[in-house]
N, CA, C and O of each residue as an XYZ file, in Angstrom:
148
protein
N      66.260    169.312     60.355
C      65.097    170.222     60.590
C      64.860    171.099     59.370
O      65.798    171.502     58.682
N      63.605    171.381     59.119
C      63.209    172.175     57.972
C      63.347    173.646     58.231
O      63.500    174.083     59.372
N      63.293    174.415     57.150
C      63.408    175.907     57.352
C      62.291    176.430     58.157
O      62.486    177.355     58.946
N      61.140    175.896     58.005
C      59.943    176.352     58.791
C      60.160    176.148     60.224
O      59.850    177.042     61.012
N      60.685    175.006     60.639
C      60.895    174.743     62.032
C      61.975    175.655     62.605
O      61.828    176.106     63.741
N      63.032    175.945     61.890
C      64.074    176.836     62.281
C      63.456    178.237     62.492
O      63.648    178.861     63.536
N      62.717    178.707     61.486
C      62.106    180.055     61.601
C      61.183    180.180     62.849
O      61.211    181.185     63.560
N      60.384    179.147     63.082
C      59.461    179.116     64.240
C      60.243    179.191     65.535
O      59.895    179.958     66.433
N      61.328    178.377     65.639
C      62.153    178.451     66.842
C      62.715    179.780     67.060
O      62.631    180.266     68.187
N      63.331    180.483     66.027
C      63.847    181.755     66.101
C      62.857    182.742     66.589
O      63.142    183.546     67.476
N      61.668    182.687     66.005
C      60.584    183.578     66.372
C      60.219    183.444     67.801
O      60.065    184.456     68.485
N      60.065    182.213     68.311
C      59.727    181.905     69.687
C      60.822    182.480     70.619
O      60.508    183.095     71.639
N      62.127    182.272     70.254
C      63.221    182.766     71.023
C      63.269    184.278     71.092
O      63.626    184.857     72.119
N      62.904    184.913     69.984
C      62.880    186.383     69.959
C      61.775    186.842     70.867
O      61.964    187.814     71.598
N      60.601    186.178     70.861
C      59.506    186.642     71.776
C      59.874    186.452     73.150
O      59.589    187.318     73.978
N      60.534    185.307     73.502
C      60.914    185.043     74.886
C      61.933    186.084     75.337
O      61.868    186.557     76.472
N      62.854    186.439     74.481
C      63.849    187.463     74.887
C      63.210    188.795     75.014
O      63.576    189.544     75.919
N      62.274    189.152     74.171
C      61.545    190.426     74.280
C      60.771    190.516     75.562
O      60.770    191.548     76.234
N      60.099    189.412     75.908
C      59.259    189.427     77.146
C      60.183    189.575     78.349
O      59.916    190.350     79.268
N      61.293    188.803     78.323
C      62.281    188.798     79.466
C      62.896    190.233     79.607
O      63.101    190.717     80.720
N      63.174    190.874     78.483
C      63.826    192.229     78.572
C      62.745    193.247     79.028
O      63.079    194.185     79.752
N      61.520    193.097     78.645
C      60.482    193.988     79.150
C      60.200    193.797     80.646
O      60.012    194.751     81.401
N      60.179    192.502     81.037
C      60.082    192.202     82.482
C      61.150    192.813     83.331
O      60.898    193.386     84.391
N      62.361    192.672     82.831
C      63.560    193.114     83.526
C      63.504    194.644     83.667
O      63.694    195.151     84.772
N      63.237    195.426     82.535
C      63.135    196.860     82.578
C      62.017    197.280     83.513
O      62.149    198.267     84.237
N      60.905    196.531     83.503
C      59.821    196.936     84.435
C      60.211    196.760     85.927
O      59.894    197.599     86.770
N      60.912    195.638     86.217
C      61.362    195.344     87.553
C      62.418    196.459     87.984
O      62.409    196.925     89.123
N      63.277    196.835     87.064
C      64.308    197.796     87.421
C      63.618    199.195     87.697
O      63.986    199.900     88.637
N      62.661    199.542     86.886
C      61.939    200.795     87.074
C      61.229    200.728     88.411
O      61.277    201.704     89.160
N      60.589    199.656     88.742
C      59.833    199.495     89.990
C      60.823    199.660     91.150
O      60.532    200.358     92.121
N      61.981    199.023     91.048
C      62.985    199.101     92.069
C      63.520    200.552     92.317
O      63.691    201.018     93.444
N      63.762    201.209     91.163
C      64.205    202.616     91.248
C      63.148    203.560     91.915
O      63.501    204.466     92.670
N      61.892    203.321     91.619
C      60.898    204.243     92.209
C      60.757    203.957     93.691
O      60.476    204.874     94.463
N      60.950    202.674     94.126
C      60.916    202.289     95.480
C      62.138    202.901     96.221
O      62.016    203.362     97.356
N      63.232    202.895     95.599
C      64.441    203.483     96.196
C      64.270    204.996     96.449
O      64.715    205.506     97.476
N      63.629    205.700     95.516
C      63.431    207.154     95.618
C      62.587    207.484     96.759
O      62.777    208.562     97.322
N      61.664    206.680     97.177
C      60.678    207.075     98.225
C      61.428    206.970     99.656
O      60.823    207.247    100.692
């Protein structure tokens, strides 16, 4: 694999991880607010 392909894969992985982390934190916040009510 060339360096460009490796860089692209790493970027895609970082984006996926960022989106997953954002989704998880959003779900946790939503769950916490529901528990408070």
